[in-house]
C-alpha positions in Angstrom: 58.6 -47.3 4.9 62.2 -46.2 5.0 64.3 -46.6 8.1 64.2 -42.8 8.8 60.4 -42.8 8.6 60.3 -45.7 11.1 60.7 -43.3 14.0 58.1 -40.9 15.2 60.3 -38.0 14.2 60.7 -39.5 10.7 56.9 -39.9 10.5 56.4 -36.3 11.6 58.9 -35.1 9.0 57.3 -37.2 6.2 53.8 -35.8 7.1 55.2 -32.2 7.0 56.6 -32.9 3.5 53.4 -34.6 2.4 51.2 -31.7 3.6 53.6 -29.1 2.2 53.7 -30.7 -1.3 49.9 -30.5 -1.4 49.7 -27.0 0.2 47.5 -28.5 3.0 49.1 -26.6 5.9 46.3 -24.0 5.5 43.8 -26.7 6.4 45.9 -28.4 9.1 44.7 -26.2 12.0 44.5 -27.8 15.4 40.6 -27.6 15.2 40.5 -29.4 11.9 43.1 -32.0 12.8 41.4 -32.8 16.1 38.1 -33.2 14.3 39.7 -35.5 11.6 41.3 -37.5 14.4 38.0 -38.0 16.1 36.4 -39.1 12.8 39.2 -41.6 12.2 38.9 -42.9 15.8 35.2 -43.4 15.3 35.9 -45.3 12.1 38.2 -47.6 14.1 35.5 -48.1 16.7 33.0 -49.0 14.0 34.9 -52.3 13.2 34.3 -53.5 16.8 30.8 -52.1 17.3 28.7 -55.3 17.3 31.4 -57.8 18.1 31.6 -59.6 21.4 34.8 -59.3 23.4 35.9 -62.7 22.2 35.2 -61.9 18.6 37.2 -58.7 18.8 40.2 -60.9 19.7 39.7 -63.3 16.8 39.6 -61.0 13.7 40.0 -62.4 10.2 42.7 -61.1 7.9 40.4 -58.7 6.0 39.2 -57.1 9.3 42.8 -56.9 10.6 43.9 -55.1 7.4 41.0 -52.6 7.6 41.6 -52.0 11.3 45.3 -51.5 10.6 44.4 -48.7 8.1 42.2 -47.0 10.6 45.0 -47.2 13.3 47.3 -45.7 10.7 44.9 -42.8 10.1 44.6 -42.2 13.8 48.4 -42.2 14.2 48.9 -39.9 11.2 46.4 -37.3 12.4 47.6 -37.5 16.0 51.2 -37.0 14.9 50.3 -34.1 12.6 48.2 -32.4 15.4 51.1 -32.8 17.9 53.5 -31.3 15.3 51.2 -28.3 14.6 50.8 -27.7 18.3 54.6 -28.2 19.0 53.9 -31.0 21.5 56.3 -33.9 21.8 53.8 -36.8 21.9 56.3 -39.2 23.5 57.2 -36.8 26.3 53.5 -36.1 26.8 52.8 -39.8 27.0 55.6 -40.3 29.5 54.3 -37.5 31.7 50.8 -39.0 31.5 52.0 -42.5 32.4 53.8 -41.1 35.5 50.5 -39.3 36.6 48.5 -42.4 35.9 50.9 -44.5 38.1 50.2 -42.1 40.9 46.4 -42.1 40.3 46.3 -45.9 39.9 48.8 -47.5 42.4 49.2 -51.2 41.9 48.2 -51.9 45.5 44.7 -50.3 44.8 44.1 -50.7 41.1 45.4 -54.2 40.4 42.6 -56.5 38.9 39.9 -53.9 38.6 38.8 -51.3 36.1 37.3 -48.7 38.4 38.2 -45.1 37.9 40.9 -43.6 40.3 38.3 -41.7 42.3 36.3 -45.0 42.9 39.3 -47.0 44.3 
């Protein structure tokens, strides 16, 4: 990966070029990209399906490589979806993190996994 592609903007631009070279923009509708993203997320989940929590922390090299590929697929589809919808994913994540900080104040949420409306 080049230095330019190491940024999210660079990745987005590389994906645009990749899709354009293959004339795939016609298939990259929000609906199709969201569906593909869901499929790739499910493929990521499949690697952990029957593992214990401890086993999921001690993955062998082959499993880590396969999981890295699935994480890459999720990131690629998510980046492409955000681009097609003209959403800045980093800004959206910052906004969501601020909202989550209000929903889950440290004083009430620290050390438990309950949903905000159960705190």
